[in-house]
MILOKE-262925 format. One record per residue: x, y, z of N, C-alpha, C, O, CB in turn. Coordinates in nm, 2 decimals. Glycine has a CB too. Example, Ala and Ser with C-alpha at 12.3 -4.5 7.8 and 13.67 -1.06 7.14 Angstrom:
<nodes>
+--------+--------+--------+--------+--------+--------+--------+--------+--------+--------+--------+--------+--------+--------+--------+
|   n_xx |   n_yy |   n_zz |  ca_xx |  ca_yy |  ca_zz |   c_xx |   c_yy |   c_zz |   o_xx |   o_yy |   o_zz |  cb_xx |  cb_yy |  cb_zz |
+--------+--------+--------+--------+--------+--------+--------+--------+--------+--------+--------+--------+--------+--------+--------+
|   1.32 |  -0.57 |   0.78 |   1.23 |  -0.45 |   0.78 |   1.32 |  -0.33 |   0.78 |   1.42 |  -0.33 |   0.85 |   1.13 |  -0.45 |   0.90 |
|   1.28 |  -0.22 |   0.71 |   1.37 |  -0.11 |   0.71 |   1.29 |   0.00 |   0.79 |   1.34 |   0.11 |   0.80 |   1.41 |  -0.06 |   0.57 |
+--------+--------+--------+--------+--------+--------+--------+--------+--------+--------+--------+--------+--------+--------+--------+
</nodes>
This chain:
<nodes>
+--------+--------+--------+--------+--------+--------+--------+--------+--------+--------+--------+--------+--------+--------+--------+
|   n_xx |   n_yy |   n_zz |  ca_xx |  ca_yy |  ca_zz |   c_xx |   c_yy |   c_zz |   o_xx |   o_yy |   o_zz |  cb_xx |  cb_yy |  cb_zz |
+--------+--------+--------+--------+--------+--------+--------+--------+--------+--------+--------+--------+--------+--------+--------+
|  -3.70 |   4.96 |  -8.59 |  -3.77 |   4.98 |  -8.44 |  -3.71 |   4.87 |  -8.39 |  -3.69 |   4.76 |  -8.45 |  -3.95 |   4.98 |  -8.44 |
|  -3.69 |   4.90 |  -8.25 |  -3.66 |   4.80 |  -8.18 |  -3.73 |   4.70 |  -8.15 |  -3.84 |   4.72 |  -8.18 |  -3.65 |   4.83 |  -8.10 |
|  -3.70 |   4.59 |  -8.10 |  -3.80 |   4.43 |  -8.06 |  -3.87 |   4.51 |  -7.94 |  -3.99 |   4.50 |  -7.94 |  -3.69 |   4.24 |  -7.99 |
|  -3.83 |   4.57 |  -7.86 |  -3.88 |   4.64 |  -7.76 |  -4.05 |   4.75 |  -7.78 |  -4.15 |   4.75 |  -7.70 |  -3.75 |   4.73 |  -7.73 |
|  -4.02 |   4.82 |  -7.91 |  -4.11 |   4.92 |  -7.97 |  -4.18 |   4.80 |  -8.01 |  -4.28 |   4.78 |  -7.93 |  -4.07 |   5.03 |  -8.07 |
|  -4.17 |   4.72 |  -8.12 |  -4.24 |   4.63 |  -8.16 |  -4.36 |   4.59 |  -8.10 |  -4.47 |   4.58 |  -8.16 |  -4.17 |   4.55 |  -8.17 |
|  -4.32 |   4.55 |  -7.94 |  -4.38 |   4.47 |  -7.85 |  -4.49 |   4.57 |  -7.82 |  -4.59 |   4.51 |  -7.84 |  -4.29 |   4.42 |  -7.74 |
|  -4.51 |   4.68 |  -7.77 |  -4.56 |   4.81 |  -7.74 |  -4.62 |   4.83 |  -7.84 |  -4.73 |   4.87 |  -7.81 |  -4.47 |   4.91 |  -7.70 |
|  -4.60 |   4.83 |  -8.00 |  -4.73 |   4.90 |  -8.06 |  -4.79 |   4.81 |  -8.07 |  -4.90 |   4.86 |  -8.07 |  -4.73 |   4.98 |  -8.19 |
|  -4.80 |   4.64 |  -8.07 |  -4.89 |   4.51 |  -8.06 |  -5.00 |   4.51 |  -7.95 |  -5.10 |   4.44 |  -7.97 |  -4.80 |   4.40 |  -8.03 |
|  -4.97 |   4.60 |  -7.82 |  -5.03 |   4.64 |  -7.74 |  -5.22 |   4.71 |  -7.81 |  -5.23 |   4.78 |  -7.91 |  -4.92 |   4.72 |  -7.68 |
|  -5.33 |   4.67 |  -7.71 |  -5.42 |   4.75 |  -7.77 |  -5.40 |   4.92 |  -7.74 |  -5.31 |   4.96 |  -7.66 |  -5.57 |   4.70 |  -7.72 |
|  -5.47 |   5.00 |  -7.80 |  -5.44 |   5.14 |  -7.74 |  -5.44 |   5.18 |  -7.61 |  -5.35 |   5.25 |  -7.56 |  -5.51 |   5.23 |  -7.78 |
|  -5.56 |   5.13 |  -7.54 |  -5.53 |   5.17 |  -7.42 |  -5.43 |   5.11 |  -7.30 |  -5.41 |   5.18 |  -7.20 |  -5.65 |   5.18 |  -7.38 |
|  -5.37 |   4.99 |  -7.33 |  -5.24 |   4.96 |  -7.27 |  -5.15 |   5.03 |  -7.32 |  -5.05 |   5.02 |  -7.25 |  -5.19 |   4.85 |  -7.26 |
|  -5.15 |   5.11 |  -7.46 |  -5.02 |   5.15 |  -7.54 |  -5.03 |   5.30 |  -7.38 |  -4.96 |   5.31 |  -7.28 |  -5.05 |   5.21 |  -7.78 |
|  -5.14 |   5.37 |  -7.44 |  -5.16 |   5.50 |  -7.33 |  -5.10 |   5.51 |  -7.21 |  -5.02 |   5.60 |  -7.18 |  -5.28 |   5.51 |  -7.29 |
|  -5.15 |   5.34 |  -7.12 |  -5.11 |   5.32 |  -7.01 |  -4.95 |   5.32 |  -7.03 |  -4.89 |   5.40 |  -6.95 |  -5.17 |   5.19 |  -6.95 |
|  -4.88 |   5.27 |  -7.11 |  -4.74 |   5.22 |  -7.07 |  -4.68 |   5.36 |  -7.11 |  -4.56 |   5.38 |  -7.10 |  -4.67 |   5.08 |  -7.16 |
|  -4.77 |   5.47 |  -7.17 |  -4.68 |   5.57 |  -7.20 |  -4.70 |   5.71 |  -7.09 |  -4.64 |   5.81 |  -7.09 |  -4.69 |   5.61 |  -7.36 |
|  -4.80 |   5.69 |  -7.01 |  -4.83 |   5.72 |  -6.91 |  -4.70 |   5.67 |  -6.77 |  -4.64 |   5.75 |  -6.69 |  -4.96 |   5.66 |  -6.92 |
|  -4.69 |   5.55 |  -6.78 |  -4.61 |   5.51 |  -6.71 |  -4.46 |   5.54 |  -6.74 |  -4.43 |   5.59 |  -6.63 |  -4.65 |   5.39 |  -6.71 |
|  -4.38 |   5.55 |  -6.80 |  -4.26 |   5.56 |  -6.86 |  -4.26 |   5.70 |  -6.87 |  -4.15 |   5.74 |  -6.87 |  -4.25 |   5.50 |  -6.99 |
|  -4.36 |   5.79 |  -6.87 |  -4.37 |   5.98 |  -6.86 |  -4.35 |   5.97 |  -6.71 |  -4.27 |   6.04 |  -6.65 |  -4.55 |   6.07 |  -6.91 |
|  -4.42 |   5.91 |  -6.66 |  -4.39 |   5.91 |  -6.48 |  -4.26 |   5.88 |  -6.42 |  -4.20 |   5.94 |  -6.33 |  -4.47 |   5.80 |  -6.41 |
|  -4.23 |   5.76 |  -6.48 |  -4.11 |   5.76 |  -6.46 |  -3.99 |   5.83 |  -6.49 |  -3.88 |   5.81 |  -6.44 |  -4.10 |   5.69 |  -6.47 |
|  -4.01 |   5.92 |  -6.58 |  -3.95 |   6.03 |  -6.63 |  -3.91 |   6.16 |  -6.54 |  -3.80 |   6.19 |  -6.52 |  -4.03 |   6.07 |  -6.72 |
|  -4.04 |   6.23 |  -6.48 |  -4.10 |   6.30 |  -6.45 |  -4.03 |   6.28 |  -6.28 |  -4.00 |   6.37 |  -6.20 |  -4.25 |   6.29 |  -6.51 |
|  -4.04 |   6.16 |  -6.26 |  -3.97 |   6.14 |  -6.13 |  -3.86 |   6.17 |  -6.03 |  -3.83 |   6.17 |  -5.91 |  -3.95 |   6.07 |  -6.13 |
|  -3.80 |   6.21 |  -6.19 |  -3.63 |   6.21 |  -6.19 |  -3.64 |   6.30 |  -6.26 |  -3.63 |   6.28 |  -6.38 |  -3.52 |   6.10 |  -6.24 |
|  -3.65 |   6.48 |  -6.21 |  -3.63 |   6.57 |  -6.30 |  -3.46 |   6.62 |  -6.30 |  -3.42 |   6.71 |  -6.37 |  -3.73 |   6.68 |  -6.27 |
|  -3.37 |   6.55 |  -6.20 |  -3.24 |   6.60 |  -6.24 |  -3.17 |   6.51 |  -6.40 |  -3.10 |   6.55 |  -6.48 |  -3.13 |   6.56 |  -6.09 |
|  -3.22 |   6.40 |  -6.38 |  -3.20 |   6.36 |  -6.54 |  -3.18 |   6.42 |  -6.60 |  -3.09 |   6.41 |  -6.69 |  -3.26 |   6.31 |  -6.62 |
|  -3.27 |   6.51 |  -6.58 |  -3.29 |   6.63 |  -6.76 |  -3.25 |   6.79 |  -6.67 |  -3.33 |   6.83 |  -6.59 |  -3.56 |   6.65 |  -6.85 |
|  -3.13 |   6.86 |  -6.70 |  -3.12 |   6.93 |  -6.58 |  -3.12 |   7.04 |  -6.75 |  -3.07 |   7.03 |  -6.86 |  -2.98 |   6.89 |  -6.43 |
|  -3.18 |   7.13 |  -6.68 |  -3.25 |   7.23 |  -6.77 |  -3.11 |   7.34 |  -6.80 |  -3.04 |   7.37 |  -6.71 |  -3.39 |   7.30 |  -6.68 |
|  -3.07 |   7.42 |  -6.95 |  -2.97 |   7.48 |  -6.98 |  -2.97 |   7.56 |  -6.94 |  -3.06 |   7.59 |  -6.86 |  -2.95 |   7.50 |  -7.07 |
|  -2.87 |   7.64 |  -6.96 |  -2.85 |   7.80 |  -6.95 |  -2.96 |   7.89 |  -6.99 |  -3.03 |   7.96 |  -6.92 |  -2.74 |   7.86 |  -7.03 |
|  -2.97 |   7.86 |  -7.12 |  -3.04 |   7.93 |  -7.21 |  -3.21 |   7.90 |  -7.15 |  -3.29 |   7.99 |  -7.13 |  -3.00 |   7.86 |  -7.38 |
|  -3.23 |   7.80 |  -7.12 |  -3.38 |   7.77 |  -7.05 |  -3.37 |   7.87 |  -6.91 |  -3.44 |   7.97 |  -6.88 |  -3.41 |   7.58 |  -7.01 |
|  -3.26 |   7.83 |  -6.83 |  -3.27 |   7.89 |  -6.72 |  -3.25 |   8.05 |  -6.71 |  -3.28 |   8.10 |  -6.60 |  -3.19 |   7.83 |  -6.64 |
|  -3.20 |   8.15 |  -6.83 |  -3.18 |   8.23 |  -6.91 |  -3.40 |   8.28 |  -6.93 |  -3.47 |   8.38 |  -6.89 |  -3.06 |   8.15 |  -7.04 |
|  -3.41 |   8.21 |  -6.96 |  -3.52 |   8.19 |  -7.01 |  -3.67 |   8.24 |  -6.89 |  -3.77 |   8.31 |  -6.90 |  -3.50 |   8.05 |  -7.04 |
|  -3.62 |   8.16 |  -6.82 |  -3.74 |   8.18 |  -6.70 |  -3.67 |   8.25 |  -6.59 |  -3.73 |   8.25 |  -6.48 |  -3.80 |   8.04 |  -6.64 |
|  -3.57 |   8.30 |  -6.60 |  -3.58 |   8.45 |  -6.50 |  -3.59 |   8.56 |  -6.59 |  -3.61 |   8.67 |  -6.53 |  -3.43 |   8.49 |  -6.39 |
|  -3.60 |   8.59 |  -6.74 |  -3.65 |   8.66 |  -6.77 |  -3.79 |   8.68 |  -6.79 |  -3.85 |   8.79 |  -6.80 |  -3.61 |   8.67 |  -6.83 |
|  -3.86 |   8.54 |  -6.78 |  -4.01 |   8.59 |  -6.77 |  -4.04 |   8.57 |  -6.64 |  -4.15 |   8.60 |  -6.62 |  -4.11 |   8.51 |  -6.86 |
|  -3.98 |   8.54 |  -6.55 |  -3.98 |   8.54 |  -6.39 |  -4.02 |   8.71 |  -6.39 |  -4.13 |   8.75 |  -6.38 |  -3.81 |   8.47 |  -6.31 |
|  -3.87 |   8.82 |  -6.39 |  -3.91 |   8.91 |  -6.36 |  -4.00 |   8.99 |  -6.47 |  -4.04 |   9.10 |  -6.43 |  -3.81 |   8.96 |  -6.30 |
|  -4.04 |   8.95 |  -6.63 |  -4.18 |   9.00 |  -6.67 |  -4.27 |   8.98 |  -6.56 |  -4.35 |   9.08 |  -6.56 |  -4.22 |   8.93 |  -6.79 |
|  -4.30 |   8.90 |  -6.49 |  -4.37 |   8.90 |  -6.42 |  -4.41 |   8.96 |  -6.27 |  -4.51 |   9.01 |  -6.21 |  -4.35 |   8.83 |  -6.44 |
|  -4.30 |   8.94 |  -6.24 |  -4.25 |   9.03 |  -6.09 |  -4.29 |   9.18 |  -6.15 |  -4.36 |   9.23 |  -6.07 |  -4.03 |   9.02 |  -6.04 |
|  -4.25 |   9.27 |  -6.28 |  -4.25 |   9.38 |  -6.29 |  -4.41 |   9.38 |  -6.30 |  -4.47 |   9.45 |  -6.21 |  -4.16 |   9.44 |  -6.40 |
|  -4.49 |   9.32 |  -6.38 |  -4.64 |   9.36 |  -6.46 |  -4.69 |   9.20 |  -6.40 |  -4.62 |   9.12 |  -6.45 |  -4.64 |   9.40 |  -6.70 |
|  -4.73 |   9.17 |  -6.35 |  -4.82 |   9.05 |  -6.29 |  -4.96 |   9.03 |  -6.41 |  -5.00 |   8.93 |  -6.47 |  -4.89 |   9.10 |  -6.09 |
|  -5.01 |   9.16 |  -6.43 |  -5.13 |   9.20 |  -6.53 |  -5.12 |   9.12 |  -6.65 |  -5.22 |   9.05 |  -6.69 |  -5.13 |   9.35 |  -6.58 |
|  -5.04 |   9.13 |  -6.70 |  -4.94 |   9.11 |  -6.83 |  -4.98 |   8.98 |  -6.85 |  -4.98 |   8.95 |  -6.97 |  -4.78 |   9.12 |  -6.82 |
|  -5.01 |   8.90 |  -6.77 |  -4.99 |   8.75 |  -6.80 |  -5.13 |   8.71 |  -6.83 |  -5.24 |   8.77 |  -6.79 |  -4.91 |   8.67 |  -6.68 |
|  -5.12 |   8.60 |  -6.88 |  -5.30 |   8.54 |  -6.93 |  -5.29 |   8.39 |  -6.85 |  -5.18 |   8.34 |  -6.84 |  -5.33 |   8.50 |  -7.14 |
|  -5.41 |   8.32 |  -6.80 |  -5.40 |   8.17 |  -6.79 |  -5.41 |   8.13 |  -6.90 |  -5.42 |   8.19 |  -7.00 |  -5.49 |   8.11 |  -6.71 |
|  -5.41 |   7.98 |  -6.85 |  -5.40 |   7.88 |  -7.00 |  -5.56 |   7.90 |  -7.06 |  -5.55 |   7.93 |  -7.18 |  -5.36 |   7.68 |  -6.97 |
|  -5.68 |   7.89 |  -7.03 |  -5.79 |   7.89 |  -7.00 |  -5.85 |   8.01 |  -7.13 |  -5.91 |   7.99 |  -7.24 |  -5.81 |   7.91 |  -6.84 |
|  -5.77 |   8.18 |  -7.04 |  -5.83 |   8.24 |  -7.18 |  -5.71 |   8.29 |  -7.29 |  -5.72 |   8.39 |  -7.36 |  -5.92 |   8.38 |  -7.14 |
|  -5.61 |   8.20 |  -7.29 |  -5.51 |   8.19 |  -7.41 |  -5.59 |   8.08 |  -7.51 |  -5.60 |   8.11 |  -7.63 |  -5.35 |   8.12 |  -7.36 |
|  -5.63 |   7.98 |  -7.46 |  -5.69 |   7.85 |  -7.55 |  -5.82 |   7.93 |  -7.59 |  -5.87 |   7.88 |  -7.70 |  -5.73 |   7.68 |  -7.46 |
|  -5.89 |   8.04 |  -7.53 |  -5.98 |   8.10 |  -7.62 |  -5.96 |   8.18 |  -7.70 |  -6.04 |   8.21 |  -7.78 |  -6.05 |   8.13 |  -7.58 |
|  -5.82 |   8.24 |  -7.68 |  -5.79 |   8.37 |  -7.76 |  -5.75 |   8.26 |  -7.95 |  -5.79 |   8.29 |  -8.07 |  -5.58 |   8.49 |  -7.66 |
|  -5.67 |   8.14 |  -7.91 |  -5.62 |   8.08 |  -8.03 |  -5.76 |   8.02 |  -8.07 |  -5.77 |   8.01 |  -8.19 |  -5.49 |   7.98 |  -8.02 |
|  -5.84 |   7.97 |  -8.01 |  -5.96 |   7.94 |  -8.08 |  -6.05 |   8.04 |  -8.13 |  -6.15 |   8.00 |  -8.19 |  -6.03 |   7.87 |  -8.02 |
|  -6.03 |   8.14 |  -8.11 |  -6.13 |   8.27 |  -8.17 |  -6.03 |   8.32 |  -8.31 |  -6.08 |   8.35 |  -8.41 |  -6.16 |   8.43 |  -8.02 |
|  -5.88 |   8.31 |  -8.29 |  -5.84 |   8.37 |  -8.40 |  -5.84 |   8.27 |  -8.52 |  -5.84 |   8.30 |  -8.64 |  -5.71 |   8.42 |  -8.37 |
|  -5.85 |   8.12 |  -8.47 |  -5.87 |   7.99 |  -8.56 |  -6.00 |   8.00 |  -8.68 |  -6.00 |   7.97 |  -8.80 |  -5.90 |   7.87 |  -8.45 |
|  -6.12 |   8.05 |  -8.57 |  -6.27 |   8.09 |  -8.62 |  -6.23 |   8.23 |  -8.71 |  -6.31 |   8.28 |  -8.80 |  -6.39 |   8.12 |  -8.47 |
|  -6.16 |   8.27 |  -8.69 |  -6.20 |   8.45 |  -8.77 |  -6.10 |   8.38 |  -8.90 |  -6.14 |   8.40 |  -9.01 |  -6.11 |   8.67 |  -8.64 |
|  -5.99 |   8.31 |  -8.89 |  -5.90 |   8.28 |  -8.99 |  -5.98 |   8.20 |  -9.10 |  -5.92 |   8.20 |  -9.20 |  -5.77 |   8.21 |  -8.92 |
|  -6.11 |   8.11 |  -9.10 |  -6.19 |   8.00 |  -9.19 |  -6.33 |   8.11 |  -9.21 |  -6.43 |   8.07 |  -9.27 |  -6.23 |   7.82 |  -9.09 |
+--------+--------+--------+--------+--------+--------+--------+--------+--------+--------+--------+--------+--------+--------+--------+
</nodes>
């Protein structure tokens, strides 16, 4: 591990979380630094076309989460 990592790991949990948020925000502030690959762009276009052709086929996050929890509960 680097000295910087060791130093960060010595911080209390809430300060480490704040550091993570600040680093993440700094990365998100410059999306051009992480350009999408051609495969990612193709997948986004495939999904966009699917949505345009049948918007009712998609479900929101709350419904997906509920389905996943039901599946998990049924498996036990």
